[in-house]
C-alpha positions in Angstrom: -10.9 -18.0 -14.2 -9.2 -18.1 -17.6 -9.1 -14.2 -17.9 -7.4 -14.0 -14.5 -3.8 -12.8 -14.4 -1.4 -15.4 -12.8 -1.3 -13.4 -9.6 -5.1 -13.2 -9.2 -5.5 -16.9 -10.3 -3.1 -18.2 -7.7 -4.6 -16.2 -4.8 -8.4 -16.6 -5.5 -10.0 -19.9 -6.4 -13.3 -20.4 -8.1 -14.7 -21.7 -4.8 -13.7 -18.2 -3.2 -15.4 -16.1 -5.9 -18.6 -18.3 -5.7 -18.6 -18.1 -2.0 -18.3 -14.2 -2.1 -20.9 -14.1 -4.8 -23.4 -16.1 -2.9 -22.8 -14.0 0.2 -23.6 -10.8 -1.6 -26.7 -12.0 -3.3 -27.8 -13.7 -0.2 -27.8 -10.2 1.5 -29.0 -8.0 -1.5 -31.1 -10.5 -3.2 -31.0 -11.6 -6.8 -29.6 -9.2 -9.5 -32.5 -7.2 -11.2 -30.4 -4.8 -13.4 -26.9 -4.3 -14.7 -25.9 -0.6 -15.1 -23.3 0.8 -17.4 -19.8 0.1 -16.4 -17.7 3.0 -15.3 -14.0 3.1 -16.2 -11.2 4.9 -14.4 -8.0 4.6 -16.8 -4.5 5.2 -15.4 -1.7 6.4 -17.7 -0.1 3.1 -19.0 -1.6 1.1 -16.1 -4.6 -1.1 -15.6 -8.2 0.2 -16.1 -10.5 0.1 -13.1 -14.0 -0.8 -14.2 -16.9 -0.8 -11.8 -20.1 -2.4 -12.8 -23.1 -1.3 -10.5 -25.5 -4.2 -10.0 -29.0 -3.5 -8.8 -30.4 -6.2 -6.6 -33.8 -7.0 -5.2 -32.8 -5.6 -1.8 -30.1 -3.3 -2.5 -27.1 -3.5 -4.6 -23.2 -3.7 -4.9 -20.5 -2.9 -7.5 -18.4 -5.5 -9.2 -15.1 -3.8 -9.5 -12.4 -5.2 -11.8 -8.7 -4.0 -12.8 -8.0 -5.0 -16.3 -4.5 -4.8 -17.7 -3.3 -4.1 -21.3 -3.5 -7.7 -22.2 -7.1 -7.9 -21.1 -6.4 -9.9 -17.9 -8.1 -9.4 -14.7 -5.5 -8.1 -12.0 -8.0 -7.3 -9.5 -11.6 -8.4 -8.7 -13.8 -7.5 -5.7 -17.4 -7.0 -4.8 -17.9 -3.6 -3.1 -20.7 -1.6 -1.7 -21.7 1.2 -4.2 -19.5 4.2 -3.8 -21.6 7.1 -2.4 -18.9 9.9 -2.4 -15.5 10.7 -4.2 -12.5 11.9 -2.6 -12.5 15.4 -1.2 -9.6 17.2 0.5 -9.3 16.8 4.3 -9.8 19.9 6.4 -6.1 20.1 7.3 -5.1 20.5 3.5 -5.0 24.0 2.0 -4.6 23.8 -1.8 -4.0 27.5 -1.8 -0.6 26.9 -0.3 0.9 24.6 -2.9 0.8 23.5 -6.5 1.1 20.0 -8.0 3.2 19.1 -11.0 3.3 15.8 -13.1 6.6 14.3 -13.2 8.2 11.0 -14.5 10.1 8.8 -12.0 12.9 6.5 -13.4 13.8 6.0 -16.9 13.5 3.5 -19.6 10.5 1.1 -20.4 9.5 0.9 -16.7 9.4 4.6 -15.8 6.3 5.5 -14.0 4.2 8.8 -13.8 4.0 10.7 -10.5 3.1 13.8 -8.7 5.3 16.5 -7.1 3.3 18.5 -4.5 5.3 21.8 -4.0 4.5 24.6 -1.4 4.3 28.1 -2.8 6.5 29.4 0.0 10.2 29.8 -0.9 12.6 27.0 0.0 14.8 25.3 0.5 12.2 22.9 1.9 12.4 19.3 3.5 11.1 16.6 1.0 9.4 13.3 1.4 9.1 10.3 -1.1 6.0 8.2 -0.3 5.9 4.6 -0.9 2.6 2.8 -0.9 1.8 -0.7 0.5 1.8 -4.1 -1.2 -0.2 -4.5 -4.4 -0.3 -2.6 -7.6 -1.4 0.7 -6.1 -1.6 4.1 -7.8 0.3 7.0 -6.5 -2.5 7.9 -4.1 -2.9 4.4 -2.6 -6.5 4.4 -3.7 -8.8 2.2 -1.4 -12.4 2.5 -2.4 -13.3 6.2 -2.1 -10.2 6.9 0.0 -6.7 8.1 -1.1 -4.4 7.9 2.0 -1.2 9.0 0.2 -2.9 12.0 -1.3 -4.0 12.8 2.2 -0.5 12.7 3.3 0.9 14.6 0.4 -1.6 17.4 0.7 -1.4 17.6 4.6 2.4 17.6 4.6 2.7 20.2 1.7 0.2 22.4 3.6 2.6 22.4 6.4 5.6 23.2 4.3 7.2 20.1 2.9 7.5 19.0 -0.7 6.1 15.6 -1.3 6.6 13.2 -4.3 4.4 10.2 -4.9 4.2 7.9 -7.9 2.4 5.1 -9.4 4.0 1.7 -8.6 5.6 -0.1 -11.4 3.1 -3.0 -10.9 0.2 -0.5 -11.5 1.6 1.3 -14.6 3.2 -1.9 -16.1 1.1 -4.5 -14.7 1.2 -6.8 -17.8 4.9 -6.6 -18.2 5.5 -7.3 -14.6 3.0 -10.2 -14.6 4.9 -11.9 -17.3 8.2 -11.8 -15.3 9.0 -14.7 -13.1 12.0 -13.1 -11.5 10.4 -10.1 -10.1 11.3 -9.3 -6.5 10.1 -6.8 -3.8 13.5 -5.0 -4.2 12.8 -4.5 -7.9 9.3 -3.4 -7.2 10.3 -0.7 -4.9 14.0 0.3 -4.6 14.8 1.6 -8.2 12.0 3.9 -8.3 12.3 5.1 -4.7 15.9 5.9 -5.4 15.2 7.8 -8.5 12.5 9.8 -6.6 15.1 10.6 -3.9 17.6 11.8 -6.4 14.9 13.8 -8.4 14.0 15.7 -5.2 17.7 16.4 -4.2 18.3 18.0 -7.6 15.2 20.2 -7.4 16.0 23.9 -6.5 13.1 24.3 -4.0 14.3 21.3 -1.9 17.0 21.1 0.7 19.1 18.2 -0.7 20.2 17.4 3.0 16.6 16.8 4.1 15.0 14.3 1.7 13.2 11.6 3.5 11.4 8.4 2.7 8.0 7.6 4.0 6.7 4.0 3.5 3.3 2.6 4.4 2.8 -1.1 5.1 5.1 -3.0 2.7 6.5 0.4 1.7 7.6 0.8 5.4 9.1 -2.7 5.3 11.2 -1.9 2.3 12.2 1.7 3.4 15.2 0.6 5.2 16.5 -1.2 2.1 15.9 2.0 0.1 18.1 4.0 2.5 20.8 1.3 2.5 20.9 1.5 -1.3 20.8 5.5 -1.4 23.0 6.9 1.5 21.7 10.4 0.8 18.3 9.6 2.5 18.1 11.8 5.5 15.7 9.7 7.6 12.8 7.3 7.4 9.1 7.5 8.4 7.6 4.0 8.7 3.8 3.8 8.9 2.4 0.3 9.8 5.7 -1.4 8.6 5.3 -5.1 8.9 8.1 -7.1 10.5 6.4 -10.5 10.8 7.2 -12.6 7.7 4.6 -11.7 5.1 3.5 -15.2 4.4 2.7 -15.9 8.0 1.0 -12.6 8.4 -1.2 -13.4 5.4 -2.5 -16.5 7.2 -2.9 -14.6 10.4 -5.0 -11.9 8.7 -7.0 -14.5 6.8 -7.8 -16.2 10.0 -8.9 -13.0 11.6 -11.3 -12.2 8.8 -12.7 -15.8 8.8 -13.4 -15.2 12.5 -15.3 -12.1 11.7 -17.3 -13.5 8.8 -17.3 -17.2 8.9 -18.0 -18.6 5.4 -16.9 -21.6 3.4 -15.0 -19.2 1.2 -13.2 -17.6 4.1 -12.1 -20.9 5.4 -11.0 -22.1 2.1 -8.8 -19.0 1.8 -7.2 -19.7 5.1 -6.6 -23.5 4.1 -4.9 -22.4 0.8 -2.8 -19.7 2.4 -1.6 -22.2 5.2 -0.6 -24.7 2.7 1.2 -22.1 0.5 2.9 -20.5 3.4 4.6 -23.7 4.4 6.0 -23.9 1.0 7.6 -20.5 1.5 9.2 -21.8 4.6 10.5 -24.9 2.9 14.1 -25.5 1.8 12.4 -26.5 -1.4 11.5 -23.0 -2.2 13.2 -21.9 -5.5 12.8 -19.5 -8.4 11.2 -22.4 -10.3 8.4 -23.0 -7.7 5.1 -22.1 -9.5 3.5 -19.0 -8.4 0.2 -20.8 -8.2 1.6 -22.8 -5.3 2.7 -19.7 -3.3 0.7 -17.1 -1.3 -0.9 -14.2 -3.3 0.3 -15.6 -6.6 3.9 -14.0 -6.0 6.7 -15.9 -7.7 9.5 -18.1 -6.0 12.0 -15.3 -6.7 9.8 -12.7 -4.9 9.4 -15.0 -1.9 13.1 -15.8 -1.8 13.8 -12.1 -1.7 11.4 -11.6 1.0 12.6 -14.5 3.1 16.1 -13.2 3.0 15.2 -9.6 4.0 15.1 -8.4 7.6 13.7 -4.9 7.7 14.6 -4.4 11.3 18.2 -5.6 11.1 18.7 -3.5 8.0 17.2 -0.5 9.8 19.6 -1.1 12.7 22.7 -0.6 10.5 21.4 2.9 9.3 22.9 5.9 10.9 19.8 8.1 10.3 16.8 9.0 12.4 13.6 7.0 12.1 9.9 7.7 13.0 7.8 4.5 13.3 4.1 5.1 13.6 1.6 2.3 14.3 -2.2 2.3 14.5 -3.7 0.7 17.6 -6.7 -0.7 15.7 -4.7 -2.2 12.9 -5.5 -5.8 12.3 -3.1 -6.1 9.2 0.1 -5.0 10.8 -0.3 -5.1 14.6 1.4 -3.7 17.8 1.7 -7.3 19.1 3.1 -9.1 16.0 5.0 -6.3 14.0 5.6 -3.1 16.1 7.3 -5.2 18.8 9.9 -6.3 16.2 10.9 -2.6 15.6 10.8 -1.9 19.3 13.1 -4.9 20.3 15.4 -4.6 17.4 16.0 -0.8 17.6 15.8 -0.3 21.4 19.5 0.7 21.4 18.9 3.5 19.0 18.2 6.9 20.6 17.3 8.4 17.3 14.4 6.2 16.7 10.9 7.6 17.7 8.0 5.2 18.1 4.3 6.7 18.4 1.2 4.5 18.6 -2.0 6.2 17.4 -4.4 4.2 19.4 -7.5 5.0 17.4 -6.1 4.5 14.0 -6.6 1.7 11.7 -4.1 0.3 9.0 -4.7 3.3 6.8 -4.4 5.6 9.8 -8.2 6.5 9.7 -9.4 7.3 13.3 -12.3 5.4 14.6 -13.6 3.2 17.4 -14.1 -0.5 17.9 -12.7 -3.4 16.0 -11.4 -2.3 12.5 -12.9 -4.3 9.5 -12.3 -4.4 5.7 -15.6 -2.4 5.2 -14.3 0.6 7.0 -12.0 1.1 3.9 -15.1 1.6 1.8 -16.4 4.4 3.9 -14.9 7.9 2.9 -12.3 8.9 5.5 -9.2 10.8 5.8 -5.8 10.2 7.4 -5.9 11.3 11.2 -4.8 14.9 11.4 -2.8 13.9 14.4 -0.7 11.6 12.2 -0.1 14.4 9.7 1.0 16.7 12.7 3.3 13.9 14.1 5.1 13.6 10.8 5.4 17.2 10.1 6.9 18.1 13.5 9.4 15.2 13.1 10.5 16.2 9.6 11.2 19.8 10.7 10.2 21.2 14.1 8.6 24.5 13.6 7.7 23.9 10.0 4.9 26.1 8.8 1.5 24.9 10.3 
């Protein structure tokens, strides 16, 4: 535990790690061999290292995310990957090119990718914002890359797309050492810089630059548009409206019900206690992150507590497309989409679509969604790509 970064140490106890390990070896049997670790470095960000473990009845991979200071920012036990990302069938790489770019300036600038159609412009353009956590530009989740799916799918239909590594990914050590970091600082400066970069690009129509946010990226998207008035509209995918600390408890209980273990119940109990402190008038910037959900600082939670994404969206004079997965257990129709529908019911330029078969990453499927689904190679539903492309520009190249 001494090697854990503060955020990981606060969110995961030794008991939770021990229970997860016992569950894995209980299914797979004792470890019989440790294979060579495989690293996936990111420019300036944490190195993801996977250590395949062979067991008596199978195996699994110990996946670690190590920052520049040698601290663990992420730790999970995963089924061994059997496939790497391959392009979805709706993406045609012959129709676009990708260019490496830098978003922002100064010591917290981040690398990104501009996906640009070959066809002449000016084109509508989209800035992609990933969900909560230190995600790379593709929002990599196991073998899946949902933001890359979106970028390639939309570019194949004629839109320019810019996606970038989050500052918490590229500069994990620097951000971990800051106790005043907030959700606003995590997203807004780079999102605004990305919008302005697109507006200045000769292939882009400056009047049609949109922001698409997934999960927490969807929650913060209205704040981005309130900060940068040139944003032409918002696409919100599984944007949460329920206070995040309460949603964390709800999700932990859901997962504990799916797989009752001592570790799962310990996590529920810890999050419940920490969430109560977020609601408390005693919450302050000095509140130790170890006492708060997900290891986020008091400043982070104060910023979140004061932010109402629906109320902010209601003040914007731009169109919104809100998409929700019907099988999503993290951001749900009942707990979160209801907030958007109620708060924006008076806005005729707000479009809401529920994709009944989609989970939180907008992968299609059937039956209850589980975390294990994210470890199986999948792609964003083509119906979601078509939905977004049609809304961005009716008649845009198919």
